[in-house]
C-alpha positions as semicolon CSV with decimal commas, in nm:
position;residue;x (nm);y (nm);z (nm)
1;M;2,786;1,053;0,383
2;S;2,455;0,867;0,414
3;L;2,126;0,993;0,279
4;V;1,983;1,058;0,623
5;Q;2,296;1,238;0,741
6;R;2,311;1,450;0,427
7;N;1,956;1,567;0,475
8;S;1,922;1,576;0,855
9;D;1,954;1,954;0,854
10;D;1,650;1,971;0,626
11;L;1,421;1,763;0,852
12;N;1,248;2,058;1,014
13;E;1,183;2,207;0,667
14;L;0,999;1,896;0,560
15;Q;0,767;1,853;0,855
16;L;0,403;1,962;0,875
17;S;0,266;2,004;1,226
18;N;-0,053;1,826;1,326
19;N;-0,280;2,124;1,260
20;H;-0,155;2,129;0,897
21;Q;-0,271;1,774;0,822
22;E;-0,601;1,660;0,679
23;Q;-0,845;1,560;0,953
24;D;-1,006;1,283;0,747
25;T;-0,687;1,083;0,678
26;P;-0,551;0,785;0,878
27;L;-0,250;0,967;1,027
28;A;-0,429;1,291;1,111
29;N;-0,322;1,267;1,475
30;K;0,030;1,139;1,410
31;D;0,320;1,373;1,492
32;V;0,559;1,333;1,198
33;S;0,833;1,504;1,391
34;S;0,855;1,209;1,624
35;T;1,141;0,963;1,584
36;D;0,913;0,684;1,456
37;S;1,093;0,402;1,279
38;S;0,839;0,430;0,999
39;S;0,955;0,778;0,913
40;A;1,270;0,838;0,705
41;I;1,433;1,093;0,477
42;H;1,446;1,002;0,105
43;Y;1,560;1,166;-0,216
44;G;1,270;1,318;-0,401
45;E;1,322;1,095;-0,703
46;D;1,306;0,785;-0,486
47;A;0,994;0,892;-0,299
48;F;0,796;0,990;-0,609
49;S;0,884;0,674;-0,800
50;N;0,605;0,502;-0,605
51;I;0,344;0,777;-0,633
52;M;0,055;0,711;-0,871
53;P;-0,127;0,981;-1,065
54;L;-0,441;1,130;-0,896
55;C;-0,314;1,066;-0,543
56;E;-0,446;1,309;-0,280
57;V;-0,231;1,610;-0,191
58;A;-0,270;1,839;0,108
59;C;-0,100;2,180;0,059
60;I;-0,009;2,490;0,257
61;V;0,080;2,791;0,041
62;T;0,257;3,080;0,217
63;T;0,297;3,433;0,078
64;P;0,610;3,645;0,143
65;T;0,408;3,839;0,403
66;G;0,324;3,518;0,596
67;K;-0,037;3,461;0,489
68;T;-0,127;3,097;0,446
69;L;-0,380;2,903;0,242
70;R;-0,465;2,537;0,321
71;C;-0,605;2,341;0,028
72;K;-0,633;2,000;-0,133
73;T;-0,552;1,886;-0,484
74;K;-0,441;1,587;-0,693
75;Y;-0,095;1,474;-0,801
76;V;-0,061;1,452;-1,180
77;G;0,294;1,352;-1,250
78;L;0,653;1,460;-1,319
79;H;0,803;1,679;-1,586
80;T;1,154;1,603;-1,722
81;N;1,258;1,955;-1,625
82;N;1,251;1,864;-1,251
83;V;0,896;1,995;-1,196
84;L;0,599;1,836;-1,018
85;L;0,263;1,871;-1,185
86;L;-0,042;1,914;-0,959
87;E;-0,399;1,999;-1,043
88;L;-0,474;2,355;-0,946
89;P;-0,656;2,347;-0,613
90;N;-1,025;2,437;-0,620
91;V;-0,991;2,789;-0,483
92;S;-1,173;3,113;-0,547
93;P;-1,043;3,363;-0,814
94;K;-0,935;3,590;-0,527
95;E;-0,736;3,316;-0,358
96;K;-0,586;3,217;-0,689
97;S;-0,453;3,563;-0,757
98;Q;-0,340;3,613;-0,401
99;F;-0,166;3,277;-0,334
100;M;-0,093;3,097;-0,664
101;Q;0,208;3,303;-0,762
102;R;0,553;3,208;-0,877
103;G;0,811;3,185;-0,596
104;Y;0,556;3,144;-0,317
105;G;0,648;2,870;-0,071
106;I;0,447;2,549;-0,056
107;K;0,445;2,268;0,198
108;A;0,269;1,950;0,083
109;C;0,178;1,596;0,182
110;V;0,116;1,341;-0,091
111;I;-0,074;1,029;0,009
112;S;0,039;0,713;-0,172
113;S;-0,205;0,422;-0,190
114;K;0,047;0,156;-0,293
115;G;0,132;-0,134;-0,070
116;E;0,089;-0,050;0,303
117;G;0,045;0,318;0,211
118;A;0,270;0,614;0,274
119;R;0,274;0,990;0,319
120;V;0,538;1,191;0,136
121;Y;0,606;1,534;0,293
122;F;0,807;1,797;0,115
123;K;0,870;2,168;0,090
124;S;0,917;2,361;-0,239
125;K;0,814;2,669;-0,432
126;I;0,556;2,739;-0,700
127;E;0,714;2,761;-1,041
128;Y;0,421;2,827;-1,278
129;V;0,043;2,825;-1,298
130;L;-0,080;2,701;-1,635
131;S;-0,438;2,792;-1,730
132;G;-0,629;2,581;-1,983
133;G;-0,999;2,638;-1,928
134;D;-1,120;2,398;-1,660
135;S;-0,790;2,204;-1,652
136;D;-0,544;2,442;-1,478
137;L;-0,213;2,297;-1,355
138;L;0,011;2,403;-1,070
139;L;0,382;2,346;-1,142
140;V;0,600;2,301;-0,832
141;G;0,976;2,269;-0,804
142;F;1,093;1,910;-0,765
143;P;1,213;1,862;-0,401
144;K;1,561;1,726;-0,343
145;A;1,459;1,564;-0,017
146;T;1,133;1,433;0,129
147;Q;1,012;1,283;0,452
148;V;0,832;0,952;0,400
149;V;0,604;0,799;0,661
150;V;0,496;0,447;0,576
151;G;0,229;0,218;0,721
152;L;-0,099;0,402;0,672
153;R;-0,306;0,084;0,681
154;E;-0,309;-0,229;0,892
155;S;-0,203;-0,461;0,613
156;A;-0,038;-0,421;0,273
157;R;-0,259;-0,373;-0,033
158;L;-0,190;-0,608;-0,321
159;E;-0,256;-0,509;-0,679
160;V;-0,481;-0,776;-0,834
161;D;-0,661;-0,847;-1,164
162;L;-0,980;-1,030;-1,064
163;E;-1,334;-1,036;-1,198
164;G;-1,625;-1,019;-0,955
165;M;-1,997;-0,965;-0,919
166;I;-2,165;-0,734;-0,673
167;S;-2,501;-0,839;-0,529
168;P;-2,486;-1,183;-0,697
169;N;-2,829;-1,283;-0,569
170;E;-3,012;-0,969;-0,685
171;H;-2,865;-0,699;-0,911
172;R;-2,559;-0,899;-1,039
173;Y;-2,336;-0,600;-1,117
174;P;-2,014;-0,707;-1,295
175;C;-1,708;-0,555;-1,128
176;Q;-1,331;-0,576;-1,117
177;L;-1,111;-0,610;-0,811
178;R;-0,809;-0,383;-0,855
179;D;-0,646;-0,429;-0,514
180;I;-0,707;-0,622;-0,193
181;S;-0,576;-0,645;0,162
182;Q;-0,682;-0,831;0,476
183;Q;-0,908;-0,542;0,564
184;G;-1,065;-0,424;0,238
185;C;-1,044;-0,397;-0,139
186;L;-1,109;-0,168;-0,439
187;L;-1,404;-0,261;-0,660
188;V;-1,453;-0,094;-0,997
189;V;-1,789;-0,088;-1,174
190;E;-1,895;0,076;-1,502
191;R;-2,078;0,402;-1,445
192;G;-2,455;0,381;-1,449
193;K;-2,469;0,022;-1,329
194;S;-2,469;0,082;-0,956
195;N;-2,544;0,363;-0,709
196;Y;-2,395;0,274;-0,377
197;R;-2,300;0,545;-0,127
198;M;-2,065;0,572;0,162
199;G;-2,200;0,345;0,436
200;S;-2,379;0,109;0,199
201;I;-2,330;-0,261;0,269
202;F;-2,341;-0,525;-0,007
203;D;-2,220;-0,876;-0,085
204;F;-1,996;-0,972;-0,380
205;K;-1,834;-1,281;-0,526
206;V;-1,497;-1,335;-0,688
207;L;-1,514;-1,514;-1,025
208;S;-1,278;-1,770;-1,171
209;S;-1,002;-1,643;-1,395
210;D;-1,105;-1,864;-1,684
211;E;-1,391;-1,790;-1,927
212;S;-1,647;-1,998;-1,735
213;N;-1,752;-1,693;-1,531
214;K;-1,814;-1,924;-1,238
215;P;-1,757;-1,812;-0,879
216;Y;-1,406;-1,892;-0,752
217;T;-1,571;-1,986;-0,423
218;E;-1,936;-2,014;-0,329
219;K;-1,865;-1,793;-0,028
220;Q;-1,980;-1,435;-0,055
221;F;-1,784;-1,143;0,084
222;S;-1,971;-0,874;0,272
223;A;-1,834;-0,521;0,273
224;V;-1,921;-0,166;0,367
225;V;-1,842;0,127;0,133
226;R;-1,583;0,360;0,287
227;N;-1,524;0,592;-0,012
228;V;-1,657;0,647;-0,364
229;T;-1,479;0,809;-0,656
230;K;-1,589;0,850;-1,018
231;T;-1,405;0,870;-1,343
232;N;-1,532;0,911;-1,699
233;H;-1,617;0,545;-1,729
234;Y;-1,607;0,388;-1,384
235;V;-1,725;0,414;-1,023
236;R;-1,454;0,306;-0,778
237;Y;-1,567;0,169;-0,439
238;G;-1,319;0,145;-0,158
239;V;-1,476;-0,104;0,080
240;K;-1,394;-0,255;0,415
241;F;-1,470;-0,623;0,479
242;E;-1,721;-0,716;0,748
243;E;-1,582;-0,912;1,041
244;E;-1,762;-1,237;0,957
245;C;-1,592;-1,281;0,620
246;L;-1,226;-1,207;0,719
247;K;-1,137;-1,577;0,731
248;S;-1,260;-1,621;0,375
249;V;-1,063;-1,315;0,270
250;S;-0,743;-1,469;0,412
251;E;-0,810;-1,792;0,221
252;L;-0,860;-1,590;-0,100
253;I;-0,536;-1,397;-0,055
254;E;-0,345;-1,717;0,015
255;G;-0,468;-1,858;-0,315
256;L;-0,335;-1,563;-0,520
257;Q;-0,043;-1,608;-0,756
258;F;0,183;-1,338;-0,891
259;C;0,170;-1,287;-1,267
260;S;0,512;-1,171;-1,392
261;I;0,360;-1,044;-1,717
262;Q;0,092;-0,827;-1,567
263;H;0,292;-0,755;-1,247
264;K;-0,029;-0,824;-1,052
265;F;-0,179;-1,105;-0,847
266;T;-0,432;-1,339;-1,008
267;L;-0,604;-1,663;-0,925
């Protein structure tokens, strides 16, 4: 029996209707119950093999009496005892005591940023809530089957290892390019060295991979900031390329070579 046949009876259990989806995500208006060729049933272990830590998760927790709580959180990882680890959603103490209980049902959608992007839908139950000060964890039973919808972005995102410089004619902020596609890229800058916000527009250059620190090309790439996230040491800018530099972006991507040691693309 094929994987799809074996789990076809579970399809309805894995679907979240449109009003359960995040409104600020690319597929907010997509009906995942449609027979789209980009949607398929996968074993849980296959689906989560491509999910990176700290991916966004949209959740719906349901009590035995039918009350629901919609919330967002982050994916942490897997436990060897068939348990998913999530950050505890940022909810009030009352909501925590009312909804974050063992055995309560949970529907969730994990957003994967790898490649062309994907959504992983699943249904499970809460196993445990671990409290550790400000670092509480929500442990969820590992799903046997998931519904995976691929193709969140127009073009696939390539993982790269490139050095760059933001605002090369003025501030000269050193940065790293962590991934790139035909439409945008991820730029990482050390905290305290830049202060761009969503909607900010700046230029940047890609530097050569050798130690000369010279621009790979004299052409500058212009981009607008679409999202900003911060870690302990870095600020991560997700940017979208401006229309006038898309040809240069294509030339840059065509010049990339895959490094079998780093498993990333370099120049």
